[in-house]
ZAZA-409615 format. One record per residue (C-alpha): residue number from 0; residue in three letters; chain; x, y, z. Coordinates in nm, 4 decimals, decimal comma. Example, Ala and Ser with C-alpha at 12.3 -4.5 7.8 and 13.67 -1.06 7.14 Angstrom:
REM residues 2
seq / type / mol / px / py / pz
0 / ALA / A / 1,2300 / -0,4500 / 0,7800
1 / SER / A / 1,3670 / -0,1060 / 0,7140
This chain:
REM residues 432
seq / type / mol / px / py / pz
0 / UNK / A / 0,0000 / 0,0000 / 0,0000
1 / UNK / A / 0,1278 / 0,3445 / -0,0901
2 / UNK / A / 0,2128 / 0,5593 / 0,2096
3 / UNK / A / 0,3798 / 0,9004 / 0,2258
4 / UNK / A / 0,5120 / 0,9601 / 0,5770
5 / UNK / A / 0,7672 / 1,2386 / 0,6334
6 / UNK / A / 1,0682 / 1,0982 / 0,8151
7 / UNK / A / 1,1116 / 1,2483 / 1,1610
8 / UNK / A / 1,3505 / 1,5401 / 1,1617
9 / UNK / A / 1,5054 / 1,4117 / 1,4823
10 / UNK / A / 1,4896 / 1,0784 / 1,6699
11 / UNK / A / 1,1949 / 1,0363 / 1,9002
12 / UNK / A / 0,9634 / 1,2926 / 1,7378
13 / UNK / A / 0,5960 / 1,2342 / 1,8179
14 / UNK / A / 0,3306 / 1,1575 / 1,5562
15 / UNK / A / -0,0269 / 1,2061 / 1,6781
16 / UNK / A / -0,2720 / 0,9856 / 1,4873
17 / UNK / A / -0,6354 / 1,0999 / 1,4608
18 / UNK / A / -0,8510 / 0,7909 / 1,5186
19 / UNK / A / -1,2284 / 0,7713 / 1,4845
20 / UNK / A / -1,2430 / 0,3942 / 1,5232
21 / UNK / A / -1,3457 / 0,3437 / 1,1597
22 / UNK / A / -1,1586 / 0,1303 / 0,9105
23 / UNK / A / -0,9439 / 0,4003 / 0,7510
24 / UNK / A / -0,8155 / 0,5524 / 1,0746
25 / UNK / A / -0,7608 / 0,2123 / 1,2366
26 / UNK / A / -0,5553 / 0,0997 / 0,9367
27 / UNK / A / -0,3491 / 0,4182 / 0,9658
28 / UNK / A / -0,2975 / 0,3659 / 1,3395
29 / UNK / A / -0,2003 / 0,0012 / 1,2832
30 / UNK / A / 0,0430 / 0,1016 / 1,0085
31 / UNK / A / 0,2028 / 0,3812 / 1,2123
32 / UNK / A / 0,2352 / 0,1506 / 1,5117
33 / UNK / A / 0,4236 / -0,0986 / 1,2947
34 / UNK / A / 0,6460 / 0,1733 / 1,1432
35 / UNK / A / 0,7250 / 0,3610 / 1,4646
36 / UNK / A / 0,9973 / 0,1207 / 1,5714
37 / UNK / A / 1,1462 / 0,1005 / 1,2241
38 / UNK / A / 1,1555 / 0,4784 / 1,1627
39 / UNK / A / 1,2361 / 0,5912 / 1,5150
40 / UNK / A / 0,9323 / 0,8065 / 1,5950
41 / UNK / A / 0,6971 / 0,7932 / 1,8921
42 / UNK / A / 0,3250 / 0,7406 / 1,8437
43 / UNK / A / 0,0167 / 0,8690 / 2,0238
44 / UNK / A / -0,3509 / 0,8633 / 1,9274
45 / UNK / A / -0,6323 / 1,1162 / 1,9581
46 / UNK / A / -1,0067 / 1,0466 / 1,9471
47 / UNK / A / -1,2761 / 1,3148 / 1,9297
48 / UNK / A / -1,6283 / 1,2116 / 2,0319
49 / UNK / A / -1,8779 / 1,4161 / 1,8277
50 / UNK / A / -2,1700 / 1,2796 / 2,0329
51 / UNK / A / -2,3895 / 1,2768 / 1,7235
52 / UNK / A / -2,4693 / 0,9039 / 1,7315
53 / UNK / A / -2,5968 / 0,6662 / 1,9991
54 / UNK / A / -2,2894 / 0,4498 / 1,9291
55 / UNK / A / -2,0387 / 0,7338 / 1,9765
56 / UNK / A / -1,9334 / 0,6186 / 2,3249
57 / UNK / A / -1,8940 / 0,2641 / 2,1928
58 / UNK / A / -1,6405 / 0,3852 / 1,9356
59 / UNK / A / -1,4468 / 0,5785 / 2,1989
60 / UNK / A / -1,4303 / 0,2729 / 2,4264
61 / UNK / A / -1,3123 / 0,0584 / 2,1352
62 / UNK / A / -1,0268 / 0,2978 / 2,0482
63 / UNK / A / -0,9274 / 0,3280 / 2,4135
64 / UNK / A / -0,9109 / -0,0499 / 2,4551
65 / UNK / A / -0,7075 / -0,1028 / 2,1367
66 / UNK / A / -0,4556 / 0,1630 / 2,2365
67 / UNK / A / -0,4340 / 0,0348 / 2,5934
68 / UNK / A / -0,3432 / -0,3148 / 2,4761
69 / UNK / A / -0,0526 / -0,1737 / 2,2719
70 / UNK / A / 0,0580 / 0,0903 / 2,5222
71 / UNK / A / -0,0232 / 0,3742 / 2,2804
72 / UNK / A / -0,0972 / 0,7011 / 2,4665
73 / UNK / A / -0,4483 / 0,8253 / 2,3874
74 / UNK / A / -0,5962 / 1,1751 / 2,4132
75 / UNK / A / -0,9762 / 1,1985 / 2,4060
76 / UNK / A / -1,2112 / 1,4912 / 2,3719
77 / UNK / A / -1,5737 / 1,5682 / 2,2931
78 / UNK / A / -1,7918 / 1,8601 / 2,1927
79 / UNK / A / -2,1502 / 1,9662 / 2,1376
80 / UNK / A / -2,1431 / 1,9711 / 1,7594
81 / UNK / A / -2,5142 / 2,0521 / 1,7206
82 / UNK / A / -2,4926 / 2,3546 / 1,9491
83 / UNK / A / -2,1759 / 2,4779 / 1,7748
84 / UNK / A / -2,3441 / 2,4331 / 1,4365
85 / UNK / A / -2,6366 / 2,6513 / 1,5462
86 / UNK / A / -2,4135 / 2,9200 / 1,6967
87 / UNK / A / -2,1761 / 2,9325 / 1,3995
88 / UNK / A / -2,4533 / 2,9068 / 1,1392
89 / UNK / A / -2,2794 / 2,6206 / 0,9625
90 / UNK / A / -2,3579 / 2,2611 / 0,8680
91 / UNK / A / -2,3139 / 1,9712 / 1,1075
92 / UNK / A / -2,0335 / 1,8372 / 0,8869
93 / UNK / A / -1,8426 / 2,1643 / 0,8944
94 / UNK / A / -1,9056 / 2,2154 / 1,2661
95 / UNK / A / -1,7765 / 1,8659 / 1,3419
96 / UNK / A / -1,4662 / 1,9263 / 1,1300
97 / UNK / A / -1,3895 / 2,2573 / 1,3024
98 / UNK / A / -1,4271 / 2,1158 / 1,6526
99 / UNK / A / -1,2302 / 1,8038 / 1,5632
100 / UNK / A / -0,9314 / 1,9939 / 1,4251
101 / UNK / A / -0,9393 / 2,2365 / 1,7152
102 / UNK / A / -0,9153 / 1,9392 / 1,9515
103 / UNK / A / -0,6361 / 1,7769 / 1,7473
104 / UNK / A / -0,4280 / 2,0946 / 1,7516
105 / UNK / A / -0,4779 / 2,1327 / 2,1276
106 / UNK / A / -0,3856 / 1,7668 / 2,1858
107 / UNK / A / -0,0753 / 1,8042 / 1,9675
108 / UNK / A / 0,0296 / 2,1141 / 2,1623
109 / UNK / A / -0,0222 / 1,9322 / 2,4919
110 / UNK / A / 0,1877 / 1,6321 / 2,3864
111 / UNK / A / 0,4446 / 1,8259 / 2,1837
112 / UNK / A / 0,3620 / 1,6381 / 1,8614
113 / UNK / A / 0,5574 / 1,7238 / 1,5468
114 / UNK / A / 0,2839 / 1,5829 / 1,3206
115 / UNK / A / -0,0899 / 1,5177 / 1,3240
116 / UNK / A / -0,1699 / 1,2242 / 1,0947
117 / UNK / A / -0,5172 / 1,1837 / 0,9442
118 / UNK / A / -0,6477 / 0,8932 / 0,7366
119 / UNK / A / -0,7685 / 1,0775 / 0,4257
120 / UNK / A / -0,7205 / 0,8682 / 0,1110
121 / UNK / A / -0,7552 / 0,9011 / -0,2656
122 / UNK / A / -1,1352 / 0,8682 / -0,2755
123 / UNK / A / -1,1675 / 1,1283 / 0,0015
124 / UNK / A / -0,9573 / 1,3601 / -0,2125
125 / UNK / A / -1,1729 / 1,3076 / -0,5216
126 / UNK / A / -1,4889 / 1,3636 / -0,3169
127 / UNK / A / -1,3449 / 1,6884 / -0,1823
128 / UNK / A / -1,2625 / 1,8165 / -0,5323
129 / UNK / A / -1,6187 / 1,7415 / -0,6491
130 / UNK / A / -1,7694 / 1,8934 / -0,3346
131 / UNK / A / -1,5765 / 2,2171 / -0,3812
132 / UNK / A / -1,6718 / 2,2242 / -0,7490
133 / UNK / A / -2,0411 / 2,1932 / -0,6593
134 / UNK / A / -2,0173 / 2,4735 / -0,4032
135 / UNK / A / -1,8138 / 2,7004 / -0,6273
136 / UNK / A / -1,4434 / 2,7400 / -0,5806
137 / UNK / A / -1,1166 / 2,8580 / -0,7249
138 / UNK / A / -0,7904 / 2,6785 / -0,7859
139 / UNK / A / -0,7295 / 2,6256 / -0,4161
140 / UNK / A / -1,0545 / 2,4359 / -0,3708
141 / UNK / A / -1,0047 / 2,2327 / -0,6881
142 / UNK / A / -0,6669 / 2,1280 / -0,5506
143 / UNK / A / -0,8473 / 1,9054 / -0,3023
144 / UNK / A / -0,6769 / 1,7819 / 0,0124
145 / UNK / A / -0,3082 / 1,8735 / 0,0466
146 / UNK / A / -0,0788 / 1,5944 / 0,1685
147 / UNK / A / 0,0770 / 1,8331 / 0,4208
148 / UNK / A / -0,0684 / 2,1492 / 0,5710
149 / UNK / A / 0,1192 / 2,2867 / 0,8692
150 / UNK / A / 0,1854 / 1,9853 / 1,0885
151 / UNK / A / -0,1169 / 1,7927 / 0,9563
152 / UNK / A / -0,0033 / 1,5049 / 0,7314
153 / UNK / A / -0,2060 / 1,2558 / 0,5241
154 / UNK / A / 0,0118 / 0,9457 / 0,4772
155 / UNK / A / -0,2639 / 0,7506 / 0,2966
156 / UNK / A / -0,3618 / 1,0210 / 0,0481
157 / UNK / A / -0,2177 / 0,8297 / -0,2496
158 / UNK / A / -0,3764 / 0,5013 / -0,1387
159 / UNK / A / -0,7150 / 0,3882 / -0,2668
160 / UNK / A / -1,0011 / 0,2515 / -0,0609
161 / UNK / A / -0,9474 / -0,0961 / -0,2091
162 / UNK / A / -0,5845 / -0,0965 / -0,0882
163 / UNK / A / -0,6912 / 0,0104 / 0,2609
164 / UNK / A / -0,9583 / -0,2591 / 0,2736
165 / UNK / A / -0,7054 / -0,5210 / 0,1606
166 / UNK / A / -0,4605 / -0,4117 / 0,4309
167 / UNK / A / -0,7331 / -0,4393 / 0,6956
168 / UNK / A / -0,8172 / -0,7943 / 0,5848
169 / UNK / A / -0,4549 / -0,9064 / 0,5575
170 / UNK / A / -0,3565 / -0,7780 / 0,9023
171 / UNK / A / -0,6849 / -0,8436 / 1,0785
172 / UNK / A / -0,7330 / -0,4804 / 1,1726
173 / UNK / A / -1,0528 / -0,4410 / 1,3772
174 / UNK / A / -1,2744 / -0,1351 / 1,3322
175 / UNK / A / -1,6202 / 0,0023 / 1,4077
176 / UNK / A / -1,8816 / 0,0832 / 1,1461
177 / UNK / A / -2,0229 / 0,4368 / 1,1461
178 / UNK / A / -2,3867 / 0,3954 / 1,0511
179 / UNK / A / -2,4111 / 0,7573 / 0,9363
180 / UNK / A / -2,1727 / 0,6809 / 0,6480
181 / UNK / A / -2,4684 / 0,5235 / 0,4673
182 / UNK / A / -2,6983 / 0,8219 / 0,5221
183 / UNK / A / -2,7589 / 0,9967 / 0,1861
184 / UNK / A / -2,8713 / 1,3104 / 0,3692
185 / UNK / A / -2,5047 / 1,4115 / 0,3854
186 / UNK / A / -2,3729 / 1,5478 / 0,0559
187 / UNK / A / -2,0347 / 1,3797 / 0,0884
188 / UNK / A / -2,2053 / 1,0437 / 0,1434
189 / UNK / A / -2,4081 / 1,0823 / -0,1767
190 / UNK / A / -2,0925 / 1,1637 / -0,3672
191 / UNK / A / -1,9220 / 0,8552 / -0,2272
192 / UNK / A / -2,2158 / 0,6153 / -0,2577
193 / UNK / A / -2,3835 / 0,7338 / -0,5770
194 / UNK / A / -2,1882 / 0,9888 / -0,7805
195 / UNK / A / -1,8343 / 0,8480 / -0,7815
196 / UNK / A / -1,9478 / 0,4888 / -0,8599
197 / UNK / A / -2,1487 / 0,6262 / -1,1542
198 / UNK / A / -1,8504 / 0,8291 / -1,2762
199 / UNK / A / -1,6301 / 0,5203 / -1,2460
200 / UNK / A / -1,8837 / 0,3289 / -1,4541
201 / UNK / A / -1,8755 / 0,5981 / -1,7232
202 / UNK / A / -1,4981 / 0,6567 / -1,7088
203 / UNK / A / -1,3115 / 0,3796 / -1,5230
204 / UNK / A / -1,0188 / 0,5127 / -1,3222
205 / UNK / A / -1,1635 / 0,8649 / -1,2991
206 / UNK / A / -1,1297 / 0,8761 / -0,9200
207 / UNK / A / -0,7525 / 0,8483 / -0,9428
208 / UNK / A / -0,7421 / 1,0995 / -1,2294
209 / UNK / A / -0,9542 / 1,3513 / -1,0352
210 / UNK / A / -0,7182 / 1,3218 / -0,7384
211 / UNK / A / -0,4199 / 1,3559 / -0,9754
212 / UNK / A / -0,5687 / 1,6687 / -1,1320
213 / UNK / A / -0,6063 / 1,8114 / -0,7831
214 / UNK / A / -0,2347 / 1,7583 / -0,7205
215 / UNK / A / -0,1484 / 1,9449 / -1,0427
216 / UNK / A / -0,3772 / 2,2325 / -0,9515
217 / UNK / A / -0,2173 / 2,2588 / -0,6067
218 / UNK / A / 0,1167 / 2,3119 / -0,7802
219 / UNK / A / -0,0368 / 2,5801 / -1,0029
220 / UNK / A / -0,1960 / 2,7448 / -0,7010
221 / UNK / A / 0,1348 / 2,7527 / -0,5118
222 / UNK / A / 0,3113 / 2,9110 / -0,8110
223 / UNK / A / 0,0457 / 3,1786 / -0,8559
224 / UNK / A / 0,0496 / 3,2573 / -0,4849
225 / UNK / A / 0,4275 / 3,3095 / -0,4887
226 / UNK / A / 0,3933 / 3,5330 / -0,7947
227 / UNK / A / 0,1198 / 3,7379 / -0,6264
228 / UNK / A / 0,3297 / 3,7858 / -0,3120
229 / UNK / A / 0,6202 / 3,9106 / -0,5240
230 / UNK / A / 0,3937 / 4,1749 / -0,6784
231 / UNK / A / 0,3278 / 4,3513 / -0,3473
232 / UNK / A / 0,4916 / 4,4147 / -0,0117
233 / UNK / A / 0,3492 / 4,1857 / 0,2559
234 / UNK / A / 0,4295 / 4,2299 / 0,6247
235 / UNK / A / 0,3062 / 4,0021 / 0,9031
236 / UNK / A / 0,2260 / 4,1014 / 1,2586
237 / UNK / A / 0,1066 / 3,8921 / 1,5499
238 / UNK / A / -0,2572 / 3,9781 / 1,4789
239 / UNK / A / -0,2414 / 4,1503 / 1,1399
240 / UNK / A / -0,1286 / 4,1269 / 0,7783
241 / UNK / A / -0,0470 / 4,4481 / 0,5915
242 / UNK / A / -0,0468 / 4,4563 / 0,2115
243 / UNK / A / 0,1144 / 4,7473 / 0,0292
244 / UNK / A / 0,0654 / 4,8254 / -0,3379
245 / UNK / A / -0,1892 / 4,5531 / -0,4128
246 / UNK / A / -0,3992 / 4,7910 / -0,6228
247 / UNK / A / -0,0996 / 4,8447 / -0,8508
248 / UNK / A / -0,0801 / 4,4765 / -0,9416
249 / UNK / A / -0,4341 / 4,4334 / -1,0682
250 / UNK / A / -0,7502 / 4,2753 / -0,9376
251 / UNK / A / -0,6555 / 3,9096 / -0,9860
252 / UNK / A / -0,3427 / 3,9171 / -0,7709
253 / UNK / A / -0,4980 / 4,1672 / -0,5299
254 / UNK / A / -0,7975 / 3,9509 / -0,4543
255 / UNK / A / -0,5701 / 3,6501 / -0,4129
256 / UNK / A / -0,3608 / 3,8364 / -0,1534
257 / UNK / A / -0,6730 / 3,9498 / 0,0329
258 / UNK / A / -0,7971 / 3,5912 / 0,0586
259 / UNK / A / -0,4581 / 3,4623 / 0,1717
260 / UNK / A / -0,4326 / 3,7373 / 0,4364
261 / UNK / A / -0,7665 / 3,6302 / 0,5842
262 / UNK / A / -0,6693 / 3,2645 / 0,5533
263 / UNK / A / -0,3715 / 3,3291 / 0,7803
264 / UNK / A / -0,6278 / 3,3625 / 1,0614
265 / UNK / A / -0,8302 / 3,0607 / 0,9536
266 / UNK / A / -1,0984 / 3,2580 / 0,7687
267 / UNK / A / -1,2103 / 3,1797 / 0,4132
268 / UNK / A / -1,3547 / 3,4823 / 0,2354
269 / UNK / A / -1,6137 / 3,4233 / -0,0352
270 / UNK / A / -1,6114 / 3,6065 / -0,3681
271 / UNK / A / -1,8555 / 3,8780 / -0,2558
272 / UNK / A / -1,6671 / 3,9637 / 0,0627
273 / UNK / A / -1,3326 / 3,9614 / -0,1202
274 / UNK / A / -1,4754 / 4,2023 / -0,3762
275 / UNK / A / -1,6018 / 4,4316 / -0,0986
276 / UNK / A / -1,2522 / 4,4479 / 0,0503
277 / UNK / A / -1,0959 / 4,5118 / -0,2901
278 / UNK / A / -1,3360 / 4,8027 / -0,3489
279 / UNK / A / -1,2577 / 4,9782 / -0,0201
280 / UNK / A / -1,1729 / 5,3423 / -0,0706
281 / UNK / A / -0,9031 / 5,5260 / 0,1237
282 / UNK / A / -0,9894 / 5,5268 / 0,4941
283 / UNK / A / -1,2528 / 5,2584 / 0,4387
284 / UNK / A / -1,3207 / 4,9973 / 0,7044
285 / UNK / A / -1,5025 / 4,6661 / 0,6798
286 / UNK / A / -1,5925 / 4,3998 / 0,9354
287 / UNK / A / -1,5149 / 4,0484 / 0,8099
288 / UNK / A / -1,6232 / 3,7020 / 0,9227
289 / UNK / A / -1,4286 / 3,5232 / 1,1943
290 / UNK / A / -1,3563 / 3,8320 / 1,4026
291 / UNK / A / -1,1488 / 4,0029 / 1,1326
292 / UNK / A / -1,1597 / 4,3527 / 0,9913
293 / UNK / A / -1,0055 / 4,5231 / 0,6890
294 / UNK / A / -0,8810 / 4,8830 / 0,6859
295 / UNK / A / -0,7484 / 5,0695 / 0,3841
296 / UNK / A / -0,5138 / 5,3619 / 0,4422
297 / UNK / A / -0,3933 / 5,5096 / 0,1157
298 / UNK / A / -0,2173 / 5,2331 / -0,0761
299 / UNK / A / -0,2084 / 4,9966 / 0,2231
300 / UNK / A / -0,4590 / 4,7359 / 0,3280
301 / UNK / A / -0,4468 / 4,5835 / 0,6756
302 / UNK / A / -0,6382 / 4,2688 / 0,7660
303 / UNK / A / -0,6365 / 4,2043 / 1,1390
304 / UNK / A / -0,8062 / 4,0367 / 1,4295
305 / UNK / A / -1,0445 / 4,2623 / 1,6140
306 / UNK / A / -1,0164 / 4,2673 / 1,9920
307 / UNK / A / -1,2451 / 4,0146 / 2,1540
308 / UNK / A / -1,4689 / 4,1445 / 2,4292
309 / UNK / A / -1,6359 / 3,9315 / 2,6959
310 / UNK / A / -2,0099 / 3,8953 / 2,7344
311 / UNK / A / -2,2274 / 4,1288 / 2,9439
312 / UNK / A / -2,1387 / 4,1624 / 3,3133
313 / UNK / A / -2,3691 / 4,2826 / 3,5914
314 / UNK / A / -2,1999 / 4,5609 / 3,7885
315 / UNK / A / -2,1528 / 4,5248 / 4,1620
316 / UNK / A / -2,0329 / 4,7735 / 4,4175
317 / UNK / A / -1,6548 / 4,7902 / 4,4256
318 / UNK / A / -1,4031 / 4,6888 / 4,1622
319 / UNK / A / -1,4433 / 4,4234 / 3,8899
320 / UNK / A / -1,2420 / 4,3167 / 3,5867
321 / UNK / A / -1,4232 / 4,3014 / 3,2531
322 / UNK / A / -1,2048 / 4,1910 / 2,9656
323 / UNK / A / -0,9263 / 4,4480 / 2,9154
324 / UNK / A / -1,0812 / 4,6940 / 3,1619
325 / UNK / A / -1,1056 / 4,7458 / 3,5352
326 / UNK / A / -1,4521 / 4,8717 / 3,6297
327 / UNK / A / -1,5203 / 5,0477 / 3,9610
328 / UNK / A / -1,8739 / 5,1177 / 4,0878
329 / UNK / A / -1,9188 / 5,3519 / 4,3842
330 / UNK / A / -2,1933 / 5,5788 / 4,5165
331 / UNK / A / -2,1754 / 5,9382 / 4,6279
332 / UNK / A / -2,2458 / 6,3003 / 4,5348
333 / UNK / A / -2,1920 / 6,4034 / 4,1737
334 / UNK / A / -1,8933 / 6,6415 / 4,1409
335 / UNK / A / -1,9173 / 6,9830 / 3,9850
336 / UNK / A / -1,6531 / 6,8772 / 3,7327
337 / UNK / A / -1,6719 / 6,5263 / 3,5931
338 / UNK / A / -1,3596 / 6,3106 / 3,5914
339 / UNK / A / -1,2414 / 6,1682 / 3,2642
340 / UNK / A / -1,3219 / 5,7979 / 3,2245
341 / UNK / A / -1,6057 / 5,8115 / 3,4787
342 / UNK / A / -1,9803 / 5,8115 / 3,4197
343 / UNK / A / -2,2338 / 5,9532 / 3,6650
344 / UNK / A / -2,5883 / 5,8162 / 3,6720
345 / UNK / A / -2,8906 / 5,8733 / 3,8931
346 / UNK / A / -2,9866 / 5,5776 / 4,1182
347 / UNK / A / -3,3123 / 5,5310 / 3,9243
348 / UNK / A / -3,0969 / 5,3774 / 3,6511
349 / UNK / A / -3,1280 / 5,0630 / 3,8660
350 / UNK / A / -2,9025 / 4,7619 / 3,8273
351 / UNK / A / -2,6466 / 4,8198 / 3,5542
352 / UNK / A / -2,4771 / 4,5859 / 3,3074
353 / UNK / A / -2,1616 / 4,6623 / 3,1109
354 / UNK / A / -2,1361 / 4,5164 / 2,7620
355 / UNK / A / -1,9974 / 4,5807 / 2,4160
356 / UNK / A / -2,2286 / 4,8121 / 2,2241
357 / UNK / A / -2,4614 / 4,5920 / 2,0187
358 / UNK / A / -2,4986 / 4,8404 / 1,7329
359 / UNK / A / -2,8475 / 4,9520 / 1,8367
360 / UNK / A / -3,0223 / 5,1878 / 2,0772
361 / UNK / A / -3,0842 / 5,5578 / 2,1301
362 / UNK / A / -2,9887 / 5,8093 / 2,3960
363 / UNK / A / -3,1658 / 6,1339 / 2,4886
364 / UNK / A / -2,9198 / 6,4225 / 2,4669
365 / UNK / A / -2,9481 / 6,8008 / 2,4914
366 / UNK / A / -3,0598 / 6,8472 / 2,1322
367 / UNK / A / -3,3043 / 6,5568 / 2,1278
368 / UNK / A / -3,2957 / 6,1800 / 2,0885
369 / UNK / A / -3,0159 / 6,0324 / 1,8777
370 / UNK / A / -2,9161 / 5,6825 / 1,7777
371 / UNK / A / -2,5891 / 5,5761 / 1,9362
372 / UNK / A / -2,4547 / 5,5165 / 1,5865
373 / UNK / A / -2,5242 / 5,8815 / 1,5040
374 / UNK / A / -2,3621 / 5,9978 / 1,8289
375 / UNK / A / -2,0464 / 5,8076 / 1,7381
376 / UNK / A / -2,0476 / 5,9676 / 1,3937
377 / UNK / A / -2,1126 / 6,3171 / 1,5332
378 / UNK / A / -1,8044 / 6,2852 / 1,7526
379 / UNK / A / -1,5917 / 6,1588 / 1,4658
380 / UNK / A / -1,5244 / 5,8191 / 1,6254
381 / UNK / A / -1,4430 / 5,5798 / 1,3383
382 / UNK / A / -1,6088 / 5,2399 / 1,3172
383 / UNK / A / -1,2846 / 5,0552 / 1,3924
384 / UNK / A / -1,2467 / 5,2336 / 1,7295
385 / UNK / A / -1,6002 / 5,1985 / 1,8610
386 / UNK / A / -1,5180 / 4,8774 / 2,0460
387 / UNK / A / -1,3110 / 5,0966 / 2,2795
388 / UNK / A / -1,6379 / 5,2471 / 2,4070
389 / UNK / A / -1,8395 / 4,9923 / 2,6097
390 / UNK / A / -2,2027 / 5,0645 / 2,6926
391 / UNK / A / -2,4006 / 5,0522 / 3,0166
392 / UNK / A / -2,7460 / 4,8961 / 3,0017
393 / UNK / A / -3,0445 / 4,9275 / 3,2410
394 / UNK / A / -3,2428 / 4,6357 / 3,3794
395 / UNK / A / -3,4946 / 4,6671 / 3,0954
396 / UNK / A / -3,2124 / 4,6251 / 2,8413
397 / UNK / A / -3,2180 / 4,9847 / 2,7247
398 / UNK / A / -2,8893 / 5,1791 / 2,7008
399 / UNK / A / -2,8088 / 5,4166 / 2,9860
400 / UNK / A / -2,4744 / 5,5491 / 2,8615
401 / UNK / A / -2,1760 / 5,4817 / 2,6380
402 / UNK / A / -1,8294 / 5,5541 / 2,7753
403 / UNK / A / -1,6701 / 5,8517 / 2,6072
404 / UNK / A / -1,9843 / 5,9271 / 2,4068
405 / UNK / A / -2,2951 / 6,0238 / 2,6071
406 / UNK / A / -2,5174 / 5,9605 / 2,9109
407 / UNK / A / -2,8925 / 5,9513 / 2,8711
408 / UNK / A / -3,0185 / 6,2968 / 2,9688
409 / UNK / A / -3,2845 / 6,1589 / 3,2054
410 / UNK / A / -3,0151 / 5,9833 / 3,4086
411 / UNK / A / -2,7620 / 6,2687 / 3,4364
412 / UNK / A / -2,7360 / 6,3893 / 3,7986
413 / UNK / A / -2,6980 / 6,7484 / 3,9066
414 / UNK / A / -2,3800 / 6,8471 / 4,0950
415 / UNK / A / -2,4067 / 6,7303 / 4,4550
416 / UNK / A / -2,6898 / 6,4853 / 4,3765
417 / UNK / A / -2,6529 / 6,1275 / 4,5016
418 / UNK / A / -2,5504 / 5,9067 / 4,2084
419 / UNK / A / -2,3699 / 5,6006 / 4,0810
420 / UNK / A / -2,0090 / 5,6650 / 3,9744
421 / UNK / A / -1,8679 / 5,4152 / 3,7246
422 / UNK / A / -1,5022 / 5,4445 / 3,6262
423 / UNK / A / -1,3288 / 5,2523 / 3,3495
424 / UNK / A / -0,9516 / 5,2069 / 3,3317
425 / UNK / A / -0,7475 / 4,9718 / 3,1156
426 / UNK / A / -0,5901 / 4,6701 / 3,2869
427 / UNK / A / -0,3047 / 4,6908 / 3,0434
428 / UNK / A / -0,2124 / 4,8755 / 2,7294
429 / UNK / A / -0,4081 / 4,7452 / 2,4324
430 / UNK / A / -0,3683 / 4,8338 / 2,0684
431 / UNK / A / -0,6775 / 4,8740 / 1,8548
């Protein structure tokens, strides 16, 4: 059976094998276990329980028992895939994949693994090419599954399902059947069970040729990416990518660089969003999926992670920490001159909650009622800096004030009047 396993760069390097308990991953684990002594690497296994099937715990117990018998260290994890799917607005398949890879990366970090091995094979690759084609994709998607991406390796990618099945029979490799693999409700299953067999009937050997075409397109994609990067200046920060001169090189290379900048943070931009970034004018700002934003300043475009803020927090008397800020709530007479960074509210404001501004709401000010969005604009606070101005909300959910912007007129105390005093100071220096 064809296997492509990078030799360890140094003796004793750890390979972490992702194991579901199914035939493909059990064959891979069996093969790596046999090769570990010969090639001088250490082996560990990782199993993620998606908890989507009644038999999920059975599979986990099976993997644990097999590893225990052979003294293979095993890391296990689980997640609520359905809940994550709802929150992220994605399919169950995609949600499961995201949670699984997140777990594998965390397990690899914990164990100090040099590689994460997955059991993708030639038919998986062909299915992926077809799936991307159906959804709409560019060269990167048509390239299918790469044999190596970061520390993730696919040793069986050149092997066919028939070879894997033969290996399992020859070596008596046990495995568990996943009953959902026969469910045509999943698009990938229909491709595997119906579409690819039909294509093989029409054009025998097409599965291997599709996978081979994907390999060629990956080479083309890599070449074009290198050419695009040579056409502009690209600088990388911890939480940002800055592109200079991309508008000079034309739309094709520019859009490619925009997508690759977002991809650095694990975000795939679709054609529409990429086009919106490309069309930003000087000083333009755009929120992107995955907690990213894009800012154009002259001939430069910066794609960066936006600061993450915690959820709402009910204020209590004394001092509390909320994300990057220290919040202090006290009570006393309102001063004649207000201190910077402190809000003053009448007690009738009731219990208060601090939270990131949700983009909605109005405040009564001296010249009438204004939306908070308008108040930001009136003060010249750009969109990209509005996360620096948390809001205070009343018990009924309505806004009471926004730090550095305004306090609702009905809640502003007169000098000397008993009031709540809420101060906000940074815990540490943060760059926005």
